[in-house]
VEXNUKOL-5655 format. One record per residue (C-alpha): x, y, z; residue in one letter. Coordinates in steps of 0.2 Angstrom, whole numbers, padded with zeros to 4 digits, always signed. Each point is the difference from the previous one (the first is absolute). Layout:
XYZA/...
% end
This chain:
-0132+0184+0123M/+0008-0016-0005S/+0007-0011+0013P/+0018+0003+0007R/+0012-0010+0013D/+0008+0008+0014R/+0014+0006-0009S/-0011+0012-0010G/+0003-0011-0017R/-0015-0006-0010S/-0004-0018-0002D/+0007-0004-0015P/-0015-0013-0001A/-0012+0018-0003T/+0013+0009-0011R/+0002+0002-0020G/-0011-0004-0015I/-0015-0009+0001G/+0002-0001+0021G/-0011+0006+0012D/+0011+0015+0006G/+0007+0015-0009A/+0010-0002-0015P/+0016+0002+0001P/+0010+0017-0001E/+0002+0005-0019G/-0013-0011-0007I/-0014+0012+0004V/+0002+0020-0002R/-0016+0011+0009A/-0011+0005-0010R/+0006+0018+0007A/+0014+0000-0007A/-0006-0002-0018A/-0010+0015+0001E/+0014+0010+0008G/-0002-0003+0018G/+0014-0004+0009P/+0006-0020+0000A/+0003-0010+0016P/+0015+0004+0009A/+0004-0019+0004G/-0007-0019+0003P/-0007+0006+0017D/-0012+0014-0009D/-0007-0011-0010L/-0019-0004+0003P/-0004-0020+0002D/-0012-0007-0010L/-0012-0012+0009Q/-0005-0011-0015S/+0010-0006-0016D/+0009+0012-0012L/-0009-0009-0013L/-0017-0002+0004P/-0010-0009-0014D/-0011+0012-0010P/-0009-0003-0016P/+0016-0003-0013P/+0005+0014-0011V/-0007-0002-0017P/+0014-0007-0010G/+0011-0005+0013V/+0002-0021+0003D/+0002+0003+0020G/-0010+0009+0013D/+0002+0019+0000A/+0005+0010+0015I/-0012+0009+0008D/-0001+0017-0007A/-0010+0009+0014G/+0012-0003+0014D/+0001+0014+0009A/+0019+0000+0008D/+0011-0007-0014F/+0002-0002-0019E/+0013-0011-0006T/+0017+0007-0002G/+0017-0002+0005L/+0011+0015+0008D/+0014-0009-0002L/+0001+0004-0018W/-0013+0016-0001S/+0003+0017+0003D/-0011+0016+0003P/+0003+0000-0019A/-0005-0016-0003A/-0016-0004-0009E/-0016-0004+0011T/-0001-0021-0002A/-0015-0006-0011T/-0014-0013+0008R/+0010-0012-0012R/+0015-0001+0011G/+0019+0005-0005W/-0005+0005-0020R/-0001+0019+0005G/+0014-0001+0013I/+0014+0008-0010R/+0016+0009+0006R/+0011+0011-0010A/+0014-0015-0004D/-0016-0010-0005G/-0011-0015+0008L/-0001-0006+0015V/+0012-0016+0003S/-0008-0015+0003S/+0016-0006+0008L/-0002+0014+0013R/-0018-0006+0004L/+0006-0017+0003L/+0014+0006+0010A/-0011+0012+0015E/-0012-0015-0001L/+0013-0010+0004A/+0011+0010+0014L/-0019+0008+0007D/-0001-0015+0016P/+0019+0004+0002L/+0002+0019+0002L/-0010+0003+0016T/-0004+0016+0005P/+0013+0003+0012G/+0013-0005-0012L/-0008+0011-0013R/+0002+0017+0011R/+0017-0007+0005A/+0005+0002-0019L/-0010+0016-0003R/+0007+0008+0016A/+0017-0005-0005G/+0005-0009+0015E/+0018-0009-0001P/-0008-0017-0003I/+0007-0016-0010V/-0013-0011-0009V/+0007-0015-0010A/-0013-0005-0013V/+0000-0018-0008A/-0009-0001-0015V/-0006-0013-0010P/+0012+0000-0015G/+0011+0014-0010P/-0015+0007-0009A/-0008+0004+0016W/+0015+0013+0006V/-0003+0015-0012A/-0020+0000+0003P/+0004-0003+0019V/+0012+0014+0001D/-0013+0012-0010G/-0014-0004+0016V/+0012+0004+0012I/+0006+0017-0007A/-0020+0004+0000A/-0001-0006+0016A/+0013+0008+0008S/-0002+0017-0009G/+0017+0000-0007G/+0009-0002+0018Q/+0008-0016-0001A/+0015-0005-0005R/-0005-0016-0012R/+0014-0014-0004L/-0004-0011-0013T/+0008-0018-0006Q/-0010-0009-0015A/+0018-0013-0003S/+0009-0008+0011R/+0015+0012+0005P/+0019-0003-0007R/+0014+0002+0011A/+0010+0019-0007S/+0015+0005+0008A/-0008+0020-0006A/-0016-0004+0013R/-0002-0004+0019D/-0017-0001+0001P/+0001-0002+0020D/+0009+0017-0001R/-0013+0009-0011E/-0014-0009+0012A/+0006+0009+0015V/+0002+0017-0011D/-0016-0001-0004L/-0004-0003+0017L/+0009+0014+0009A/-0012+0011-0010E/-0014+0000+0011G/-0011-0005-0014R/-0012-0016-0001P/+0009-0013-0010V/-0010-0014-0010V/+0008-0014-0006A/-0007-0010-0016I/+0005-0017-0007A/-0005-0017-0004P/+0010-0006+0013D/+0004+0007+0016A/+0018-0010-0002A/+0003+0013-0016W/+0000+0014+0013L/+0014+0009+0007A/+0003-0011+0017P/+0001+0016+0011T/-0016+0006-0007L/-0008-0017+0003A/+0005-0001+0017A/-0006+0018+0003A/-0018-0002-0006A/-0014+0005+0013D/-0014-0007-0013H/+0003-0015-0011A/-0015+0001-0012L/-0004-0017-0013T/-0011+0006-0014V/-0009-0018-0003P/-0002-0008-0017P/-0015+0006-0010L/-0015-0011+0004D/-0018-0002-0007A/-0008+0012+0012R/+0012+0016-0004L/+0000-0003-0019V/-0019+0000+0002T/+0000+0016+0009R/+0012+0006-0012A/-0013-0002-0016I/-0015+0009+0009A/+0010+0015+0005I/+0008+0001-0018W/-0015-0005-0008C/-0013+0010+0010G/-0008-0016+0002C/-0003-0014+0008R/+0005-0019-0008P/-0014-0011-0002R/+0012-0015+0003R/+0013+0004+0015A/+0020-0004-0009I/+0003-0019+0006A/+0017-0006+0005P/+0002-0009-0017E/-0003+0016-0008D/+0017+0005+0005L/+0010-0015+0000A/+0017+0003-0006G/-0003+0021-0001L/+0011+0013+0008D/-0003+0017+0003L/+0004+0006-0018L/-0010-0011-0006D/-0017+0004+0009V/+0004+0019+0000A/+0000-0004-0020G/-0018-0008+0002A/-0007+0016+0004L/+0000+0013-0014R/-0010+0018-0001P/-0018-0002-0008G/+0001-0020+0005S/-0017-0009+0009S/+0003-0010+0015P/-0005-0016-0012G/+0015+0005-0012A/+0013+0001+0013C/-0006-0016+0007A/+0001-0008-0016A/+0018+0008-0002R/+0007-0009+0016L/-0006-0016-0006R/+0007+0002-0017R/+0016+0004+0007A/+0001-0016+0013S/-0003-0011-0012L/+0014+0008-0009A/+0012+0000+0014R/-0006-0018+0003L/+0002-0007-0016G/+0011+0002-0016P/+0010+0013+0008I/+0004-0010+0013Q/+0005-0014-0011G/-0014-0009-0006G/-0017-0006+0006A/-0002-0015+0011A/-0015-0013+0002P/-0011+0002+0015P/+0010-0009+0016L/-0016-0012+0002A/+0004-0006-0021E/+0019-0005+0005L/+0003-0018+0003A/+0013-0010+0003G/+0009+0010+0013Y/-0003-0014+0017G/+0003+0010+0015P/+0005+0016-0009A/-0018+0004-0004H/-0008-0001+0017G/+0015+0011+0006W/-0007+0012-0014A/-0016+0001+0004T/+0005+0002+0019A/+0011+0014-0004L/-0012+0008-0010V/-0014+0001+0015S/+0019+0007+0009D/+0000+0013-0011I/-0017+0006+0000A/+0001+0001+0019R/+0016+0011-0002V/-0009+0012-0011R/-0015-0001+0014R/+0011+0008+0014G/-0003-0018+0009E/+0020-0007-0004M/+0015+0007+0000R/+0009-0002-0016A/+0016-0007+0005G/-0008-0016+0006L/-0005-0004-0019L/+0014-0016-0006E/+0009-0003-0014G/+0004-0014-0010A/+0012-0008-0012V/-0009-0012-0014L/+0013-0012-0008F/-0001-0014-0013G/+0004-0005-0017I/-0005+0016-0013P/-0014+0003-0008G/-0011-0005+0015T/-0007+0016+0003G/+0008+0008+0013K/+0001+0020-0008T/-0019-0004-0004T/-0004-0005+0018F/+0008+0015+0007A/-0010+0013-0011R/-0017-0010+0004A/+0003+0004+0017L/+0003+0018-0001A/-0015+0001-0012A/-0010-0008+0012E/+0004+0009+0015A/-0001+0017-0011G/+0018+0007+0004V/+0014+0004-0012P/+0011-0012-0007F/+0017+0006-0002V/+0012-0013-0007T/+0019-0001-0005T/+0014-0013-0001S/+0020-0001+0002V/+0002+0000-0019A/-0010+0015-0001E/+0011+0010+0013W/+0015-0003-0013F/-0010+0003-0016T/-0007+0018+0008G/+0017+0005+0006S/+0018+0004-0006S/+0004-0018+0008G/+0011+0005+0011H/-0001-0003+0020L/-0008+0016+0002D/-0010+0000-0014G/-0009-0016+0007V/-0002+0005+0017V/-0008+0017-0004K/-0011-0011-0014S/-0006-0013+0013A/-0004+0017+0011A/-0011+0006-0011S/-0009-0016+0002F/-0002+0001+0017F/-0005+0019+0002D/-0013-0003-0013A/-0006-0015+0011L/+0001+0012+0017G/-0008+0016-0010V/-0016-0011-0006A/-0003-0011+0017A/-0001+0017+0008K/-0012+0006-0013A/-0011-0015+0000N/+0002-0007+0017G/+0012-0014-0005T/+0007-0005-0019A/+0006-0018-0009V/+0016+0001-0005G/+0008-0015-0010F/+0018-0006-0003L/+0001-0012-0013D/+0016-0011-0002E/+0005+0003+0019L/+0014-0012-0003D/+0009+0009-0012A/+0006+0009+0019L/+0014-0012+0004P/+0000-0012+0015N/+0013+0012+0011R/+0008-0020+0006S/+0004-0002-0019R/+0009+0015-0004L/+0018+0001-0004N/+0011+0014+0007D/+0000+0009-0017R/-0019-0003-0001G/-0003+0006+0017A/+0009+0015-0002D/-0014+0007-0013W/-0016-0009+0006W/+0000+0002+0020L/-0005+0019-0001P/-0013-0005-0010V/-0006-0016+0009I/+0000+0010+0017T/-0009+0016-0008F/-0014-0012-0008V/+0000-0008+0020L/-0002+0017+0008L/-0012+0007-0012R/-0012-0016-0001V/+0000+0001+0018E/-0005+0020+0000E/-0014-0001-0011V/-0006-0018+0009R/-0002+0012+0015R/-0010+0014-0011A/-0014-0013-0004G/+0007-0008-0017V/-0005-0015-0005V/+0017-0007-0009L/-0002-0013-0010L/+0015-0008-0011A/+0001-0017-0012A/+0017-0011-0004T/+0000-0017-0010N/+0013-0007+0014D/-0004+0004+0019L/+0017-0008+0006S/+0011+0016-0009R/-0009+0013+0009V/+0010+0008+0015D/-0007-0008+0017A/-0001+0020+0007A/-0015+0002-0013L/-0010-0013+0005L/-0001+0003+0017R/-0016+0009+0010P/-0001+0018-0002G/+0007-0002-0017R/-0009-0013-0012F/-0010-0010+0014D/-0006-0013-0009R/+0007-0012-0014Q/-0014-0010-0013F/+0004-0012-0013E/-0011+0001-0018I/+0003-0015-0007G/-0011-0006-0016P/-0017-0001+0003P/-0009-0014+0002D/-0015-0008-0011A/-0014+0012+0008D/+0011+0016+0000A/+0006-0004-0016R/-0019+0001-0005L/-0003+0015+0007A/+0015+0009-0008I/-0005-0007-0016L/-0020+0007+0001R/+0009+0017+0006V/+0008+0002-0017H/-0013-0009-0011L/-0013+0014+0007G/-0015-0002-0008D/+0007-0012-0014D/-0003-0021+0003L/-0012+0004+0016R/-0009-0016-0003D/+0014-0011-0008A/+0007-0014+0012D/+0018+0005+0003L/+0005-0017+0008A/+0011-0005-0015P/+0008+0017+0001A/+0004-0004+0018I/+0007-0014-0002R/+0012+0006-0014L/+0005+0015+0010S/+0008-0011+0013E/+0013+0010+0009G/-0002+0017-0009A/+0000+0015+0007T/-0012+0016-0001G/+0011+0007-0010A/+0000-0014-0014V/-0017-0004+0003L/-0002+0020-0006A/+0009-0004-0014G/-0010-0016-0006Y/-0015+0010+0001V/+0008+0016-0011R/+0009-0013-0012A/-0019-0008-0003A/-0008+0017-0001R/+0013+0003-0014R/-0002-0016-0009R/-0019+0004+0001A/+0000+0016-0006Q/+0014-0003-0016G/-0015-0010-0005E/-0014+0012+0003G/-0011-0011+0011R/-0006+0001+0019A/+0014-0009+0012L/-0004-0020+0002A/+0006-0012+0014L/+0010-0009-0015G/+0008+0016-0002D/+0006+0000+0018L/+0005-0018+0001L/+0011+0000-0017A/+0010+0012+0009E/+0002-0011+0015L/+0004-0016-0011T/+0012+0007-0014P/+0009-0010-0013V/+0016-0009+0007D/+0013+0004-0012P/+0011-0013+0008R/+0002-0018-0010P/-0009-0014+0008P/+0018-0008+0006E/+0003+0015+0009Q/-0017+0003+0007R/+0002-0020+0006R/+0019+0003+0007A/-0008+0016+0010V/-0015-0011+0004A/+0009-0015+0010L/+0010+0014+0009H/-0013+0009+0008E/-0009-0016+0004A/+0015-0006+0009G/-0001+0014+0011H/-0017+0000+0003A/-0003-0019+0003V/+0015-0001+0011V/-0003+0015+0010A/-0018-0007+0003H/+0006-0016+0007R/+0012+0009+0011L/-0014+0011+0008G/+0001+0017-0007Q/-0014+0011-0007D/+0000-0002-0020V/-0009+0015-0005V/+0001-0003-0019E/+0010-0005-0017V/+0000+0008-0014T/+0008-0002-0017L/-0003+0018-0005R/+0014+0009-0005V/+0005+0016+0012G/+0014+0012-0003P/+0011-0009+0009R/-0005-0019-0001H/-0005-0014-0010E/-0011-0007+0014G/-0005+0006+0018V/-0004-0013+0013T/-0006+0009+0015V/+0001-0007+0019I/-0004+0010+0015R/+0014-0002+0013F/-0013+0003+0016R/+0013-0007+0013D/+0007+0017+0009P/+0013-0007+0012T/+0007-0015-0011P/+0012-0014+0006D/+0014-0006-0010R/-0012-0015-0005A/-0014+0012-0007A/+0014+0009-0010L/+0008-0015-0008E/-0019-0007-0005R/-0002+0018-0009W/+0018-0001-0010V/-0006-0019-0004I/-0015+0008-0008G/+0012+0012-0008L/+0010-0014-0008L/-0013-0009-0005A/-0004+0007-0017G/+0018-0003-0003R/-0003-0018+0004A/-0014-0001-0010A/+0009+0007-0014D/+0016-0014+0005V/-0014-0016+0002R/-0012+0004-0011L/+0004+0012-0014G/+0016+0001-0011A/+0012+0006+0012G/+0006+0014+0009A/-0003+0018-0007H/+0003+0019+0004A/-0019+0002+0005G/+0004-0004+0018A/+0014+0012+0003S/-0014+0009+0011A/-0003-0014+0009D/+0018-0004+0004L/+0004+0019+0005S/-0015-0001+0013A/+0005-0016+0007A/+0019+0003+0000T/-0005+0017+0008A/-0011-0007+0015L/+0014-0012+0004L/+0011+0010+0002A/-0011+0011+0012A/-0002-0016+0009V/+0018+0001+0005H/+0007+0018-0001A/-0017+0009+0005S/-0014-0011+0010F/+0013-0012+0013G/-0008-0013-0008L/+0017-0008-0006G/+0016-0006+0008G/+0004+0017+0007R/-0011+0011+0012L/+0008+0017-0006S/-0010+0010-0014A/+0012+0006-0012L/-0012+0011-0011V/-0019+0003-0002E/-0010-0011-0011Q/+0001+0012-0016A/+0020-0002+0002G/+0001-0017+0004A/+0003-0006-0021L/+0012+0013-0001A/+0011-0006+0015L/+0004-0019-0010L/+0010+0012-0014R/+0010+0005+0015A/+0001-0016+0012D/+0004-0017-0009P/-0003-0011+0016P/-0017+0008+0001L/-0003-0003-0020A/+0004-0020+0003D/-0012-0002+0016L/-0014+0010-0012V/+0006-0013-0015E/+0000-0015+0009A/-0016+0004+0007D/-0008+0004-0018L/+0004-0017-0005R/-0007-0009+0014R/-0016+0009-0003L/+0000-0003-0018E/+0001-0018+0002A/-0014+0000+0012E/-0010+0011-0012A/+0003-0014-0015A/-0005-0014+0012R/-0019+0011+0001R/+0000+0005-0018V/+0002-0020-0005W/-0011-0007+0012A/-0012+0014-0004D/+0002-0002-0019R/-0018-0007-0006A/-0007+0018+0011A/+0014+0012-0007I/-0004-0008-0017R/-0020+0001+0002A/+0002+0018+0005L/+0011+0003-0014A/-0012-0004-0012E/-0014+0010+0008A/+0009+0014-0001L/+0003-0001-0019L/-0018-0002-0001A/-0005+0014+0012E/+0015+0011+0002P/-0004+0007+0020V/-0003-0012+0014Q/-0009+0003+0015T/+0009-0006+0017G/-0015-0010+0003A/+0002-0008-0018E/+0017-0004+0002V/-0005-0011+0016A/-0014-0009-0007A/+0014-0005-0013I/+0011-0007+0012A/-0014-0009+0009A/-0005-0010-0014A/+0017-0005-0002H/+0010-0005+0014P/+0019+0000+0002P/+0006-0018-0006R/+0015-0002+0014V/+0011-0013-0004R/+0001-0014+0017V/+0019-0009+0000P/-0002-0017-0005A/+0006-0006+0020G/-0017+0010+0006R/-0013-0006-0013R/-0014-0011+0007P/+0002-0020-0006R/-0016-0008-0006P/-0004-0012+0013P/+0004-0018-0002G/-0003-0017+0007P/+0001-0002+0020A/+0016-0007+0005P/+0000-0018+0008D/+0004+0003+0018P/+0010-0014+0000A/+0014+0005-0011E/-0004+0018+0007A/+0007-0008+0016A/+0013-0008-0008R/+0007+0017-0009H/-0003+0015+0012P/+0002+0018-0008V/+0010+0011+0011P/-0008+0019+0005P/+0001+0015-0010G/+0005+0018+0004P/-0012+0005+0014A/-0016+0009-0006G/+0002-0001-0019T/-0009-0017-0005G/+0017-0003-0013L/+0011-0015-0001P/+0017+0002+0008P/+0013+0008-0008T/+0017-0010-0006A/
% end
């Protein structure tokens, strides 16, 4: 007999196909029943098997697996859930010969029976068949499970149980009272079984009255391997692996089990379906996580998260402990690619959305936007239940307004949406969903979204460094230019994002294909150094302007990353300076403003004069000085009138504040002009270097500055005098010199 615990229940480890004990009820039928004899009355009447139901005899010819022993005297394959005395006897090739009057046996029912078997104990089966007034709440992994589980319960209870199914989130209705309906059902004195993907979808009265709460686990590799063995009549040569089921739900797996199929064909369909679910259907292929470069700390976090997801799927870790994150930074740095690669590496579904899709996919009214958002979170919950977890990605997170910046009119519309999103984010996180989001401006994201339990981490994704750019180019080039020295391309691509680098490679390939030849390094370099259409005098003016920024910022101790003359969508040239002080004082902020104003100062002192090209610099400098006085408490007042982002707008309504900022700008502009004139040699040298090579790195800026030290004009009274003849001591005694100011070494003032 099979081992039993003291309660009389079979040890779960010894039950089921492929185990050492009796198979689940309904998975086998006695040979006597097939020959017209009496069928077993119940689960306890089934004879116990001390050996594996699927032994290892010689394979049946033409089958790519191991056949079930044809000489088993106790059982032959069959499903009494789907068969009746009129059903045909099962063939040795599995279910291909088992038919009912209404068609073939359902693979959905087979999977549901295998999943439910460990949960329906002999005692519970007896109670259901006896019609005892018990209440059973069954939580299933997703809506697709409701109907097949309902069929299994109906058969297991012999039609005695009243069954309530809820395959979708219930909607409030004045015509229905679910609690009253539940009480009426309980009053009938029969078994009541409620089936839903979420216990919260059941009537509260019914959920509270449950005598048994069953949770059907998602399909795992072991259960699907057993299902294929039963369906095909022989064991697969290779057990199904967890990665074969990645991204698949019940319907996907059932669709892979087709009449007349071999185990190998079923397994191949599962693998193809998994690739489809995790590939193009989910938004496009992604490179392996290990090949991604330029993501800094986010890459290490993602690698650890993939390991945590694997532990969750093995049952070694609670899914609710998985973290979420916001990826922020300039456009084109690969935030979406990073999220998709993480999901693909973990082998879990990837579900993506954006606030814009909530509008375009609905009527645009409040209820339509909320429903569209709800469909995203519902899909995440279903995917997580079916696969242990899932990765959700919310793009352009800052499109959800920050509540602190909403006016009264905007708050009336947006607050319900934001509140709904906050609640659903918490809900799916508790359910084990890994939630990622992306934004170009983290400061615009509502602070409530960034707390632990929602988006736990925030990672800045900036432009890749030289090593990362090399890795990114290698990924996009594939087998092309494998032996080429890409150092010139790395130098010319300073500041380029991953998306920009991918665009360079595509353009280089088009150039080569247009000429009917293989890709050459020259094609890539030609895209990296396009012909500058600007006249020489305009290029020289831009070079002086950017050189003024770079040299003065370097002298002030700031981190100059690169200077470029390349024309961008919104600029004629760019100087990239990294601000590293997280808690700057007023002096540090004023140094930053001096660097911003140095470009205009170079236009005035070294070029043709001031022009409109410095408008962005003036706007940034004005906004920062306004924040010094109105937000940071570093000016003449302590009170913070507005947040930093609103300081510039405040100037229009506060003339005294505008006067303070104007005075600061004038003072710091004079300092910038003084520094530009002192460093005119270095600025002119850097401008010439930019005209010759339109990209200069921070190291090259430092080298030029070191080669051209500043020329500081010393006032005449402070200049050292050349040594003259030694004075006559007698003459000096007759004309003594009174002492000058203490500690200065200077002559006395008049």
